[in-house]
N, C-alpha and C positions, 0 to 999 in steps of 0.2 A: 723482439718483445711480444707479449700477448695482451690482448684487450680483456681476456677472461681473467677474473680475479678470484681469490680464495673465497671472498664473501659470496660471489655468484655461485660457486660450487656448493658451499654450505647451504645457501638459501634454496637451492634446488634439491640437494641430496638429503638434508636432515628430515624434511617432511616425508620423503619416501621411506627413509629408514624407520621413522616412528610408525608409519602406516604398516610397514612390514612386521614390526614387533606386535602391534595390535592385532593384525591378521593372524600371526602365529599363535598368540595367546588365545584368540577365538577358536582356531582350529584345535589347539591343545585341549581346551575345555570341552568342545563339542565331541571330540573323539576320545576324551578321557585319557590322554597321553601323558599328562603331567610333565610337560617339557620345562615348566618353570617351578622353581623352589623359592619361596619367599626369602629364606635366609641367604641362599646363594645369590639372589638378585640384589639384596641389600649389600652384600659383600662386594659384588661387582660395582655397585654405585660408589662405594668407598674407594676402591682401587681406581676407578675412572676419575673421581674427584681429585685425588692426589696427582694423577697423570696430567690432568688439565691444568692444575696449578703450576706444576713444573714446566709444562709445555708453553703456557702463556708467558711464564717468567723468562724463558730463553728463546721463544720463537723469533722475536725481533732480532736478537743477537745472532741466531743461526742464519737468518736471511742476510744480515749485514756481513757476517763472516763469509757467506757464499759470494757476495758481491766483491768482497776484498780478494778472495781467491780467484774470482773471474778475471781480474786484471792480469793474472799470470797464466791464462788459459793456453793450452798447448795448440789448439786449433780454433779458429774463429768460425765455429759451425753455423752461427746465426747468419754470417755473411755469405756462406757458400751453399747452404741447403735451403730448399723451399720450406715454407712454414709447416705444411702438412707432414713433410718427412721429418722435420725437426721434432714435431710432436710425437710421432711414432718412435723415433730414436730415444726421446726422453723417457717415454713409458717403458720401453724395453730395457734401457740401462738402469732405470730406477728398480725395475723388477729383478734384474741380475744382481745389483748391489744388495737388494733386500734378501735375495736367496742366500748370498754369502754371509750377510749379517745374521740371518735367521739360523742358518746351519751352525755357525760358530756359537750362537747363543745356546745351542744344545750340546756343544762340545768343549766349551771353555767355562771353567767352573764359576768365575765371578759373573760372567754374562748369563749363565744359567740361573744364578741366584737372583738376577734381575728378572729374567724372562719367565721363571717358573710360575709366578703368580697368574699368568695368563692361562696356564694349563691346570691350575688348581681346582677348577670347577669340575664337578661330576655331572654337570648338565651340558646340553648342546642346544643352544638357541641363539637368536639374533643378539640378545642382550649380552651373551658371553663375549661377543666381539669387543665390547666396551670394557672388558676385564683387563685393563692395560696396566703394565708395570709402572710404578711411580717414577723410576729412574730410566725408563725406556727412551724418552726424548734425548737424554744426555748420552746414553750408550750408543745411539745411532750416529752421532756427529762425526766420529773418526771415519766411518764408512762412507757416508753420503757426501763428504767433503770432496771426494774425488770427482764428482759430477761437474761442478763448475770449472775445475781444473782442466777437465777434458774439453770444455768449451760449451757446455749447455747453459742456456739462459737461466739465471737464478730464480726469476719470477716464474718461468715455465716449470722449473723443477718443483717449486712450491705448490703450484696449482695441480700439476700432474701427480704430485705426491699425495695431495688431499683426495683426488679422484681415486687413486689406487687404494688408499685407505678405506674409502667408502665402499669400494668393490669388495674389500676384505670382509665387510660386514655380511655380505650376501652368503659367504661360505659357511657361516655359523648357523646352520639350521638342519632339522631332520625332516622338514615337510617338503623339501625339493629332492626328487630322485635323480637318477643319472640323466644327463642331457645329450645323449647321442654323440654326434661328431664333435661337439664342443669339448668333450672330455679329453680329446687329443691335444688341444692347444691351451685351454684355460684351466685355472685352478678352480674347479667347480665345488659345490657343496659336498658332493660325494668324495672328492679328493681331500677336502679339508677335514671332513669327518675322520678320515684315516689318520690325519696328522694329530688329532686330539685323542686318538685311541691308545689305550694301554695294553691292547692285545699284543703279544710278542711280535707278530709279523708287521704290526703297524708302527712300532716304536722307531723314531728317527726317520720318518718318511714324509714326503710331500711338503717341502719347505717353501714353495713358491707362494706368491701373493696373488698376482694377476694371472700369470702364466704358469703352466705345468711343464713347459719345455725344458727348463733347467734340471728338474728332477729326472726327466727322461734321459737327458744328456749325461748327467753326472751320477746316475745309478742310485738315486734315492726315491724313485717312484714306486708306489704300491697302490694297486687298485683296491676299491672297497669290495671285498669278497664275502665277508660275513659280518654279523652285527657288531657294532663298535662298543667297547667298554670305555666310557669317557672318564677323564681324569688321570691321575697318576697311579702307577702300580702301588705305591705307598702314599695314600692320600693324606692331605694335611689335617683333615678332621677338625676344621675350624672355619668360621665365617668372619673372623676378625681380620680386616684388611691390613692392619698394622703388623700383626703377627705374621701373616702370610708374606708381607713385603720383606721382613727382616729375618725370617727363620733361616734362609739359606746363608745369609751373611753371618749370622751367629755361629753356624756350624763351621764356616770357613775360618773365622777368627779363632775359634776354639782349637781347630786342627792346627792352625799356624802357631798358636801358643804352645802346643804340645810337640811341635816339630823338633827333631833332634839336630837340625842344621838349618842354616839360612836358605840353602838350596831347596830343601824339602818344604820350608815355609813358603817360599816363592812358588813352588810347584802346586801347593795347596790352593793358591790364588789364581794362577794363570794356567795350570794344567787342566786335564779333563776332570769331570766330576768323579767323586769316589765311586767305588763299586756299588755301594748302597744307593747313591744318587743316580747312577747310570740306569738302574732299573726304572727310575721315575722319569726318564727322559722320553717325551712323546710330543 
């Protein structure tokens, strides 16, 4: 078990994130970069609000579910590993599971319908990191449930997960350039800018959150080589968070309704995005 709590992490991390946003706004104004668009930022706030509501509603249930699964752990890692190594293993496995979840969120149509809202912004700033899908907390459950089964401490999973999420905020900015040797191991702002790009060579690249090693290992890595065009190839052209949240679902159900067979209807839901939507995967 760990004495560090989620409240401790938020108490330390949130002021830093707010300071980063204020600093970025200041730099944007001083350099006339226009990194922030008021309509886009209000839309981000709406998406974040829905995500927080659902997250709070199920957060306790998820932790409880992880403790339930922990009873059936394959290995008692807490008993056999020193605490420092357990922390490292927890961060690494969380990042690997996130990579798998994130990659599938771009390749499975109903998951993309959830995740697409995060990529709907044509801006790139720290605030965009809060542009989170309303149903994201629910869609992650089947993936991250493997961690307590493997033997990771549920409380440690929760704390490390929050820390990893806070690190993800740092990647959403244009004011930080390349970071030298760190580019080989970590998912830096440069790498994550690529992930948010609609440039042909940037689509479906750099899925990692904390680390970039999974992308290098599994062939989805792309360095930032030219200016990034942010957003989707076919942008949503709206700042309405409700419309953005459900537009992908509407298209799925319309296609399922028009399907000529049950098999095709199921494929519209679980299969890859349509050709039109594939162009918008980034």
